[in-house]
KOLROLO-397860 format. One record per atom (N, C-alpha, C): residue number from 1; residue in one letter; chain; atom name; z, x, y. Coordinates in Angstrom, 3 decimals, decimal comma. Layout:
REC  seq  type  mol  atom        zz        xx        yy
REC  NUM     A    A    CA         Z         X         Y
...
! end
This chain:
REC  seq  type  mol  atom        zz        xx        yy
REC    1     M    A     N   112,141    92,492    88,233
REC    1     M    A    CA   112,710    93,710    88,791
REC    1     M    A     C   111,734    94,872    88,672
REC    2     S    A     N   110,982    94,923    87,587
REC    2     S    A    CA   110,045    96,033    87,438
REC    2     S    A     C   108,902    95,945    88,448
REC    3     N    A     N   108,514    94,718    88,865
REC    3     N    A    CA   107,490    94,590    89,907
REC    3     N    A     C   107,991    95,146    91,229
REC    4     F    A     N   109,286    94,942    91,508
REC    4     F    A    CA   109,880    95,484    92,728
REC    4     F    A     C   109,822    97,007    92,715
REC    5     I    A     N   110,211    97,619    91,615
REC    5     I    A    CA   110,205    99,089    91,508
REC    5     I    A     C   108,786    99,625    91,541
REC    6     Q    A     N   107,866    98,941    90,861
REC    6     Q    A    CA   106,467    99,383    90,900
REC    6     Q    A     C   105,906    99,275    92,319
REC    7     G    A     N   106,300    98,231    93,037
REC    7     G    A    CA   105,848    98,084    94,426
REC    7     G    A     C   106,375    99,194    95,308
REC    8     L    A     N   107,629    99,614    95,074
REC    8     L    A    CA   108,176   100,739    95,843
REC    8     L    A     C   107,422   102,026    95,541
REC    9     L    A     N   107,151   102,246    94,266
REC    9     L    A    CA   106,481   103,485    93,880
REC    9     L    A     C   105,025   103,521    94,323
REC   10     R    A     N   104,410   102,354    94,460
REC   10     R    A    CA   103,007   102,303    94,862
REC   10     R    A     C   102,837   102,041    96,349
REC   11     F    A     N   103,936   102,074    97,100
REC   11     F    A    CA   103,927   101,873    98,554
REC   11     F    A     C   103,269   100,553    98,944
REC   12     R    A     N   103,751    99,464    98,356
REC   12     R    A    CA   103,293    98,127    98,712
REC   12     R    A     C   104,234    97,537    99,742
REC   13     R    A     N   103,715    96,681   100,588
REC   13     R    A    CA   104,450    96,179   101,747
REC   13     R    A     C   105,671    95,346   101,382
REC   14     G    A     N   105,550    94,427   100,457
REC   14     G    A    CA   106,608    93,477   100,156
REC   14     G    A     C   107,955    94,109    99,809
REC   15     P    A     N   108,020    94,965    98,787
REC   15     P    A    CA   109,301    95,564    98,417
REC   15     P    A     C   109,893    96,454    99,511
REC   16     W    A     N   109,051    97,200   100,213
REC   16     W    A    CA   109,562    98,077   101,270
REC   16     W    A     C   110,081    97,276   102,460
REC   17     E    A     N   109,411    96,155   102,782
REC   17     E    A    CA   109,916    95,305   103,865
REC   17     E    A     C   111,252    94,675   103,489
REC   18     M    A     N   111,404    94,305   102,212
REC   18     M    A    CA   112,671    93,742   101,762
REC   18     M    A     C   113,784    94,783   101,865
REC   19     L    A     N   113,491    96,017   101,502
REC   19     L    A    CA   114,478    97,092   101,605
REC   19     L    A     C   114,843    97,359   103,069
REC   20     A    A     N   113,841    97,398   103,952
REC   20     A    A    CA   114,105    97,616   105,375
REC   20     A    A     C   114,923    96,478   105,969
REC   21     T    A     N   114,631    95,257   105,574
REC   21     T    A    CA   115,394    94,103   106,058
REC   21     T    A     C   116,836    94,160   105,579
REC   22     T    A     N   117,031    94,601   104,353
REC   22     T    A    CA   118,390    94,756   103,817
REC   22     T    A     C   119,166    95,816   104,597
REC   23     I    A     N   118,511    96,910   104,968
REC   23     I    A    CA   119,167    97,959   105,747
REC   23     I    A     C   119,535    97,440   107,139
REC   24     I    A     N   118,654    96,659   107,751
REC   24     I    A    CA   118,956    96,068   109,052
REC   24     I    A     C   120,158    95,131   108,936
REC   25     A    A     N   120,174    94,290   107,903
REC   25     A    A    CA   121,295    93,362   107,707
REC   25     A    A     C   122,596    94,121   107,458
REC   26     L    A     N   122,535    95,211   106,721
REC   26     L    A    CA   123,721    96,033   106,489
REC   26     L    A     C   124,235    96,616   107,800
REC   27     G    A     N   123,324    97,087   108,653
REC   27     G    A    CA   123,720    97,626   109,952
REC   27     G    A     C   124,370    96,576   110,844
REC   28     V    A     N   123,847    95,361   110,827
REC   28     V    A    CA   124,442    94,285   111,631
REC   28     V    A     C   125,815    93,921   111,082
REC   29     F    A     N   125,945    93,869   109,757
REC   29     F    A    CA   127,248    93,595   109,153
REC   29     F    A     C   128,253    94,685   109,524
REC   30     M    A     N   127,810    95,937   109,476
REC   30     M    A    CA   128,692    97,048   109,842
REC   30     M    A     C   129,131    96,937   111,297
REC   31     L    A     N   128,268    96,441   112,157
REC   31     L    A    CA   128,598    96,283   113,569
REC   31     L    A     C   129,630    95,185   113,795
REC   32     M    A     N   129,565    94,125   113,007
REC   32     M    A    CA   130,421    92,971   113,248
REC   32     M    A     C   131,779    93,026   112,563
REC   33     Q    A     N   131,957    93,899   111,597
REC   33     Q    A    CA   133,239    93,926   110,887
REC   33     Q    A     C   134,267    94,718   111,703
REC   34     P    A     N   135,530    94,277   111,721
REC   34     P    A    CA   136,541    94,935   112,552
REC   34     P    A     C   137,482    95,863   111,791
REC   35     F    A     N   137,241    96,138   110,516
REC   35     F    A    CA   138,233    96,814   109,688
REC   35     F    A     C   138,001    98,311   109,502
REC   36     V    A     N   136,769    98,729   109,328
REC   36     V    A    CA   136,467   100,119   108,975
REC   36     V    A     C   135,764   100,787   110,156
REC   37     I    A     N   136,413   101,772   110,756
REC   37     I    A    CA   135,882   102,379   111,979
REC   37     I    A     C   134,622   103,203   111,712
REC   38     W    A     N   134,530   103,865   110,543
REC   38     W    A    CA   133,325   104,664   110,286
REC   38     W    A     C   132,103   103,769   110,125
REC   39     A    A     N   132,282   102,554   109,571
REC   39     A    A    CA   131,157   101,633   109,433
REC   39     A    A     C   130,677   101,176   110,817
REC   40     F    A     N   131,632   100,897   111,702
REC   40     F    A    CA   131,267   100,517   113,071
REC   40     F    A     C   130,566   101,676   113,774
REC   41     T    A     N   131,041   102,894   113,528
REC   41     T    A    CA   130,468   104,077   114,169
REC   41     T    A     C   129,000   104,274   113,787
REC   42     Y    A     N   128,665   104,046   112,528
REC   42     Y    A    CA   127,301   104,290   112,047
REC   42     Y    A     C   126,441   103,034   112,019
REC   43     S    A     N   126,924   101,937   112,563
REC   43     S    A    CA   126,169   100,688   112,502
REC   43     S    A     C   124,885   100,747   113,327
REC   44     F    A     N   124,938   101,352   114,502
REC   44     F    A    CA   123,745   101,400   115,346
REC   44     F    A     C   122,650   102,240   114,693
REC   45     I    A     N   122,998   103,399   114,182
REC   45     I    A    CA   121,982   104,264   113,565
REC   45     I    A     C   121,415   103,615   112,310
REC   46     T    A     N   122,249   102,876   111,562
REC   46     T    A    CA   121,763   102,183   110,372
REC   46     T    A     C   120,763   101,097   110,760
REC   47     T    A     N   121,089   100,321   111,777
REC   47     T    A    CA   120,175    99,281   112,245
REC   47     T    A     C   118,888    99,900   112,794
REC   48     L    A     N   119,009   101,002   113,505
REC   48     L    A    CA   117,837   101,680   114,051
REC   48     L    A     C   116,930   102,204   112,945
REC   49     V    A     N   117,504   102,821   111,932
REC   49     V    A    CA   116,710   103,331   110,806
REC   49     V    A     C   115,987   102,185   110,110
REC   50     G    A     N   116,679   101,077   109,887
REC   50     G    A    CA   116,042    99,924   109,261
REC   50     G    A     C   114,907    99,367   110,096
REC   51     T    A     N   115,084    99,324   111,407
REC   51     T    A    CA   114,046    98,801   112,292
REC   51     T    A     C   112,820    99,701   112,302
REC   52     V    A     N   113,028   100,998   112,420
REC   52     V    A    CA   111,900   101,944   112,401
REC   52     V    A     C   111,204   101,904   111,048
REC   53     M    A     N   111,986   101,811   109,989
REC   53     M    A    CA   111,410   101,714   108,650
REC   53     M    A     C   110,562   100,448   108,522
REC   54     F    A     N   111,044    99,334   109,062
REC   54     F    A    CA   110,282    98,085   109,001
REC   54     F    A     C   108,968    98,216   109,752
REC   55     I    A     N   108,992    98,865   110,903
REC   55     I    A    CA   107,760    99,055   111,688
REC   55     I    A     C   106,755    99,903   110,908
REC   56     I    A     N   107,236   100,937   110,260
REC   56     I    A    CA   106,348   101,824   109,492
REC   56     I    A     C   105,764   101,101   108,287
REC   57     V    A     N   106,626   100,434   107,503
REC   57     V    A    CA   106,131    99,823   106,270
REC   57     V    A     C   105,298    98,578   106,528
REC   58     S    A     N   105,330    98,038   107,731
REC   58     S    A    CA   104,469    96,887   108,020
REC   58     S    A     C   102,993    97,305   108,045
REC   59     H    A     N   102,725    98,592   108,029
REC   59     H    A    CA   101,360    99,083   107,972
REC   59     H    A     C   100,916    99,427   106,556
REC   60     F    A     N   101,791    99,275   105,572
REC   60     F    A    CA   101,440    99,504   104,178
REC   60     F    A     C   100,510    98,375   103,700
REC   61     P    A     N    99,707    98,627   102,663
REC   61     P    A    CA    98,829    97,580   102,148
REC   61     P    A     C    99,631    96,490   101,427
REC   62     E    A     N    99,057    95,299   101,382
REC   62     E    A    CA    99,675    94,183   100,661
REC   62     E    A     C    99,675    94,476    99,163
REC   63     G    A     N   100,513    93,753    98,449
REC   63     G    A    CA   100,556    93,883    96,984
REC   63     G    A     C    99,287    93,374    96,340
REC   64     D    A     N    99,135    93,703    95,081
REC   64     D    A    CA    97,922    93,321    94,350
REC   64     D    A     C    97,788    91,860    94,228
! end
């Protein structure tokens, strides 16, 4: 767990890509669930933020 946090703090690609992928998955889950209207409402923006974040962090350097 400390390697994950150190990777985030040092702007390494692996941990940030994992975080962006998690945000994308959360947005897709929010889109597919039929129970909570606010989650459905914000699902597109959540998926969009995760996608843009993934594009940006794919330019970060690899881990040590």
